[in-house]
N, C-alpha and C positions, 0 to 999 in steps of 0.2 A: 444869218447861219448860224453865228456864234449862240444865239437866243436859243437858234432850234438845238444844237447840243447840250447845251445847258439844261434846257427844259426834262431831253431825255437823260441825260445824266443822273436828275434828279430823281423821274421816273423810275432805274433801275435801281437807283437808291430804296426808294419806298419800295418796290418790289420785294426786295432782301429784306428789308426790314420786315416786311407783312408776310414774306414765307417763314421767316425763323418766328417770330410772331405765334404764326397759327398754326405750324408746327409745336412749337410749346403748348396751345390751346388742347392741340387733338391727342399728348402725349398725357397731359395734365387729365383731360377729361376720362382717358381712359383708367389712369391709376383711383381717381376719384369713383367711378363705376367699378370697380373691383374692392372699396372700400378701404383703401390704405389711406387717406387724407386725413388725418384727424385734426385740421391744422386750423389757420383761419378760413380757410375757403377757398375755391377756386378762382374764383372773379378778381376778390378784391386782391389776392396776392396777385394777380396778373396785371393788377390797376395799380399797384402800388408800382410795380419794378418798370414795366415799360413805363411810365411817367418817370420814373426816377432814372430807366436808361436816357429817356429822351433828354432830360433837363439836364444831365451830367454830359451828355455830349456837348450842349448847346454851352454851357458854363465852360465847359475845356476848350471850345473854341473859341470862346466871345476871351479866358483866359493867356489862351497863345496868342492874339491881337494883341492884348494888352505888351506883353513880355515883347513882342515884335516890335512896335512901336515904339516901345522905350529904349531896346537894345538899337534899333535904328538909328533915333533919337541922340542916344547918349555916345556910342560906339561907332556907328554905320556911318558910312559916307550920303550923302546926301541923294545920290539916285535911286536909292534902297528906301528912302524915306517914303510910305506910301500915303499921307496926309492927313487929313482930319476925317475922312469917310470910312476911314478904318479903322481910326479910334470911336466913332460913333456907334461904329457897328458892335466894336468890343463893349463898350460899355453898354450897352443894349441885351447883347447876350449875357452878359456878368449879370448885369441887376436884375433881371427876369429868373434865369437858368438856375443862379443858386440858390436864393431861398425855395424856390420850387423843389429844386432838389435836395436839399437839405429838411423840409419839409415832410415829401415823403419817404426818406431815407432813414429818417428821426420814427416814422409809421411802422417801418419795417421792421426796423431796432428793434422795438417795444414788443411788436407782436412774438419776435423770436424772445425775449424776457419772458413773455405771457407763456409761450411755448414751445419748449426748446425743440422740437419735430420741425419747426417752419427752416431749422438749420440744412433738414433733407429735403427741401421740397427742390421739385426741378425747378420751379421760374424762378425761384434763389439761385441756384445754383448754378443755370442758364446764364443770369443776369451777370452773377459774381465773375464766372469765366469767360461770358464776351467780353464784358470789360478788360479783364486782363487781356485778352486777346489784342484788341481792339487798341489799347495803349500801349501794350509790350509793343506792335509794330510799329506805332508812330515812334514810341520814344527811342526804339532800335536806329531808326532810318536817322532821327534829330540826332543822336549818337554820333553818327559816322559821319552826318554832315558837320557836326562838330569837332571832331576829330582829321575830317579834312583840313579844314581852316583854320585848327590848332598847326597841323605840319606844313602848313605854307599852299596847299594846294586850290585854296580859293579864299577870296576875297570875302572879309565879314558881311556876315548879313544876321539882322536880327531873329531867320529863320534859324540859326544854328546855335541861339540859345531858347528860343521859347519852345522849341519837339522836345528836346529832353529834359525841359525843366518842368511845366507844364504838365505833358501825358506822361512823363515817369513819376512825379508825383499823384495822379492819379491810379498807377498799373501799382504803388510801392503802398498806398493805401487800401485798395482792393487784394493786397496781396495779404496786407497784415490780417485784413479780417477773414481772409480765408484761412491763416495757418491758427488764428485763434479759434476759428468754429473746428478746425481740425481738431484741436488739442481739448476742447472742452466737448464737444458733442461729435465724436469720430462718425464719420459717414463713409459710404462705401457705394460708390455711384459711378456713372460711365463719362460725366463731363469732364469731371474733373482729370481723369487719365487722355484722355483725349486731348484736353488743352498742353496740358503737362509733356506730352510724346509730339504733340504735331510743335508747340514752340520750341523743342529741343531738334527736331528735326530742320528746323526755318535757320536756329543757330547753326546748327551742322553744315547746311549747305551755305550759309554766309562767310564761316570759316575754312572752308575747304575751296570755295571758289576765289576767297581773299591768297590763301594758301597756293592756288594752282597757277593764277597769274602773277605772284612772287616769283614763285619757282622759275615760271618761262620768260620773264625778266633778269632772272639771273643766268639761267642757260645760253638764254640767249649769245650773250656776248663770250662766252666761249667758244659756240658752234661758226659764230664770224670768224675768230681767231685759226679755229680747226680748217674751216672750209673755203674762207673766202678766200680771194685770189689779189684783190686789191686792199689791202687795211688802211692806206693813206688818202685821205678825204673822205673817208666814210663817212655816211651820216646817222648814223646807228645811234639814237640817243642817249646819256648817261645811264649808269643806273639808277640813281634816284632822279626822279622824276614827277611830275602829275598820277602818272599814272601807280609810279611803285605805292603813291601814297596813299591813293585812293584804296588800291589793294589792303596797305596795311589797314585801314581804316574797318575795312568791312572784317578783315580778320579778326582784328581784336575785339570788337564788339560782338561778333557774330559772334565767335569763341566766348564772351563773355557770358553773352545770351545763353548760350546752349551748357555751357558749363551750371549756371545757376540752376536753371529745370534739369540736367541729366544727372548732377551728381548731389543736390540740393534737394530737387523737388520728386523728383524720381529714386527717391531711393528706397525703395520696397523690403518691408521685413521677409523671413523667410518666403513665408505663406502664402506670401503675396505677389512673388516673383513670376510664375505661370500665369497671371494675367491677360490677358485677350491684348489691348493697346501695348504692352508692353513687349510681347512677341514680334505682332505686327510692324513693326521700329526696328527689332533685333534682327529681325530675320528677311523683311521685306524689304525695307526703305533703306537699312544701315549695310545688313550683310550680303544681301540682294544685289545692291546700287552698288558698291563695291569691288565686289565680285566683276558685274556687267564694264567695271571702267577698266577695271585690271584687262579681261580679257578681251575688250575693244580696243582698247589702244596694243594690247601686244598684235592684235589682229593685224592693224594698221601698220605696224612694222614690219611683219612680217610678209605682207602683201605686197608695200613698196619694196621690201627688198627683194623677193621673186623677179617681181616686174621689171628692177633694173638687169637680173641676173638674166630674165629672159630677151634681154633688148629692147622693153619699152621704154625708153627715157624719152625724157623732157630736153628742149634744145638748150635748154640753158646751161646745162653740166649737173656735175653732183652736189655744188652749190642751190641752185633753188630747187631742184629736185629731193634732196633730203629737207629742205626748210621746214618740213612739219615735225622735226625731232625736237625741238624744244617746247613745244607747246605740249605735242604726244607723250614728252618723258614726265611733264609736268602734270599732268592728269595722273599716267601711270604711277608716280610717287602718291598722289594724292588720293586716290580709287585704290591702293595699298595698304595705306595708311589706316583709312575708313573699314577697310573688309578686315585685317588684323586684329585691330582694339576689339571692334563688335563681335568678332569670331571670337575672343579668347573670354570677353565678359560672358558670350551666351555660354562657351563650356564650361565655364565657374558656373553658372547659375544654373546649366543643367545637373551638375552633381548634388548640387544642394536640394535642387527642387525633384531629383530622383525622374527627369528628363522631362522636355519637353516635346511629346509626340507630333500634337498639332504645329506648332508651328514649323518644325523640323521638315514634317514632309510635306507641309507647303513649300517650302523653299526649297529641298531635293527636286519635288515634281517640277514646278517653277523653273528650274534650269534643266531640269533631264527635257522641260519643253521646249525650253529655247534652243539647247542644244544638239538637240533633236533636226528642229528648221534649219539650223547652219550644217549639220552633214545630208538631212537630205539635197538642198540646192544647190552643195559642193559636188553630189554625186549627180545631180542634173544636169549642171555645169559641165562633169567629166564626161557623162556621156553626148553630151552639144560635142565637145573637143575630137573626142574620138573618132563617133560619124560624119563631122565636119572635117577630118582628115580624112574618114576613106571616103565621102560622096563630098568633097568641094563646092563650096557657092559658086554659081555662076557671075562672071560677071569679072572685065578685066582690071577693075582697080584694084582687088585682091592679089593680082600677079605679086611675084616675089615679097611681100607683105606677111607680118609676123602677125596675122587676125586672129590666133589662138594664144597669143602669148598675155594680154589680160586678162581670156576667161581661166587658161590654164592655172595662172596666178591667184587669183579668187578661189579656185573650186582647190587647189592645193589647202589655200589660207582657212578656209570655212572645213576640210576635212581633217586638218590638221588640232582645228581650236576643238569643232565641234564633234568631232569623233572623241576623245580620253573622256570629254565632259560627260558626254551624255552615258559612255560605259561606267564610267564612276559612278553616279547618282542613280542610273537605274540601275545597274548590277546589287550596288548597293540597297537600294527598295527592293529587289527581290531577295535577299538573302535575310534581310527583315522581316518579309514576308511568311519566309520559309520559318521564319522563328518564331514570328508573334502570333501566327492561327488569327484567331476572327478579327481582332483588333485592326491589323495590320489591311487584313485582307478589305474589313468594313469600310475604312477609313474616307472620308470624306474626298480627302484631296487626291488620293489616289484613283479612284471612282470618276473624279470626274479628269483627271489625267488622260486615263484609259480612256476615255470614254469620248474625250476631244480630240486626240489623235484617232482613234481609229474612224470619228465623223469627218476630220477635216482628209484623212486620207482617202477617201471613199467618194467626198465632193472632190478634192484632187483628180481621181480617176475619170468621175463622170465628165468632168467637165473639160479634164485632155481630151478622151476619148472621143467626144462631141465633136473638137475642134480638128482632129482627125480626120473623122467621116467628112466632116464638113468640108475639107479639104478637097480629099477624093472624089468626093459626090458633085462638087463646083466643076475640079479640071474632066471631071467624065461628060456633063450633061455640056462642057463647054468644048467638048472633042481635044481636048488639047494636056489628056494624060499622059504623064512621061518622068522619067527620075526628079524631074524637078519637083514633084508634092512628098518625096520621101524627103527631100533638102528642105521644105518650108516645115515641114512636119517633126523634123528631126526634134526641139522645145517641147511641143507636146508630149510624144512620143516615150523622151525621157523622164517627162515631170509622168505620165501614166506607171512607166514602168517602175520608178522606185516611191512611187506613190501606192502604190499594186503591194509591193513587197513590205513596206510600213504598216501597211492596213493587214494585208494577211498574219503577220507576226504580232501585232495587238488583236485582231480577232482569238487567236490561239492561247492569246493572254485570258483574254475577256472570258474564255471558256473555262478556263484552267480556272479561276478567278470566281467561276460561281460553282462549279465543282467542289470544289474544297470548301468555299463557304456552306452549300447543299448539305457535303458529309459532316461538315461540324455542328452544324443545324439539328441533322438526323442522329447525333449521338455519336457518330462515331470518332470523334476525340472530344474530350473528356473539358469541359471549360466551365469556369466560374461564372453564375448567372452574372447578367450585366443589372448595377445597382442603379437605384435611379438616383437622378443627381439631387442633393442636398440642397434647399435653398434658403439657409437661415443665417442670421446675423449672432454669431457666438460668439461668446466673452468667458473669459478664463480667470476666474480668480485667486491665485495662488502664490506660492514663494517664488522665489528666484528659481531654486532648486529645482522645480517641478517643469522646468521648459523641457529636458530631454521627454518627460511624460506627454506634456502639452503636443510636443511634435509625433509621438508618436498616434495619439489618437488624431490630430488635424491629419496624418498620412491615410488612415483608418478611415475617418470623414471622407477624403475626395475632396476639402471646403475648408478655407481658412477659417483658424482660429487668431483673436484678438485676446494678448495675455495682459492682465491688469496686475501688476506685483503687489503683495500685501508685504505690506515693512514691520508687522506684529505677528509675524506668524511664524511658531518655534516647534511646531510640531514635526516630526518628519516624513521625508516626500513619501507615501505609499508607492511599493511595487506594486502595478496589475498586471493579470494573465491578459491572452487576447481574449480569453474570454470573455473577463470583466471590461476587455477595452468593445466588443462585438455589440455587448450590452446597452455600456453606455453610448454609442453608435444609435441603437435601434432606439433609444430613450430620447436622444434627441431630436431623432428621425420624425420620431411618435408625437412628442411636446405641443400643446398647441400654440399657433402664433408663428411669430416668423422672427422672433426674438430669445435668444434661450443665454443665462448666464449659469456658467460652471464653477463650483467651491472643488478643490482639491483638500482632501484631508487625509489623515489617518485612517480614517472611515471610507476612504474610495472620492467616487466621486460623484457629487449633488447636482441633478438637473433642473435647474428654475426656468419656467418658463414667465417672461414678465412684456410688460406695456406699457412704452411713457405715456404720461398724461399730463 
């Protein structure tokens, strides 16, 4: 059985690597067919980097096993020493893998020296950042285990040294290579930001998990001191134990990983603040996740308090009933910190870049959708409680019980949370639509939200009405039609009622949006024509004093401009009018090729299209 699982695991790994390679081949082939590959050729490049990656992984595993064996033999206990088999495998992988990797990596490096464009090749970018992702993940895991051993939470094992040393070296080498290429050959691609923000997110999650566990361990003794009725002979573990040490190790190493990638690797100039990967990280994975954690934590507290007030209590008393508080408060603090920090960053960058409507819109409508779901569920539960009070369920088992307490507590909680959230974000979006004209009305996030809510409401109405009709017909055909049908149909009737109201409201919104867009398109409102998106790599060579002028041109272009500062510039910076900036924009767009070099001097802006050879 273990052999079968081993073969299955190997096949899964091969399928994953094969999928990555196939995706790279397809993307590179498309670029080659489009005439965008002046390098050494697709097949040769893929051969270099696929073999380099495979040989590097084999070499790293071999080196890891060597360090592990050496650590166990010198510092570890005999029970951890894995014998001569591991040593033989380590030597075999290292002896074969290292020369193969060095040979192919040197060929790739020489191709970059001969054709500088190779630094922008997709295969090279994928190789570098894939190695960084794999080695970074394993190295961080190794540093966590090393830190746990240092804190006394684990016994020594050679793995604690082998993982961070070997994979840390692999990560540092390739990071240095990426950094050097970024300085000498500026590259704008999607692979790099994906790695940087994915690594930032992974480190951030580790940091928050570690902080949450430590807070929970700190709050728990205070909770026991307040609520516990018997403090003598308590079996509550001490403040410092293996759990606290593990949490500290996760928080420290995850925080370091996040700090490096967020504060060092992800520090874009103002012109690159609005990149898609950064917006998705900020608004979806950081701000939305932090806000959701805060809202869910507060909802849990409110629901439990209402349930207690309505008489739905556990037999263990207040001590057991409120034992959720330490964990919930820890999540609340961690989520609040996540939300507050990234929201302040988003606000600063929004002011610097003149607004981030796409990311803000997606975040706003996503919160509106979740809040509307909570609000609708609360209303359905409230309708069910009211109908159950008027038409109580059959059965003696409900006599004298508070069957409604849990449902009412949940309904009030969902209404108290979902109602204000939906109203704030939705009516804020409506105000922006009133001010923004066509751009806001035609935003993809708004259209997806309105159509999604309307479609879900229609489906719920159809399903609920079908359910009610089924119950009615079933009882009629069975000859047992009575008031019990209404009792059983309370939930689908409530769903049909609430979903119908929501669907009708958003159908009216949809009609209003259509009419407004039609009026704008027919010329009722004067709007500026939508300019085509400018897809060029623009570099400006000018003195540092020309930076404000570059930023004005950048805003006019709607695309980032990389500034190379001249050290010999002594001429005054030109003062350009809006007409001159518009003319410069036209010349940049009409320039042949996808690379443009700008020079700013007393005579104005010179536009020079170029191509690397």
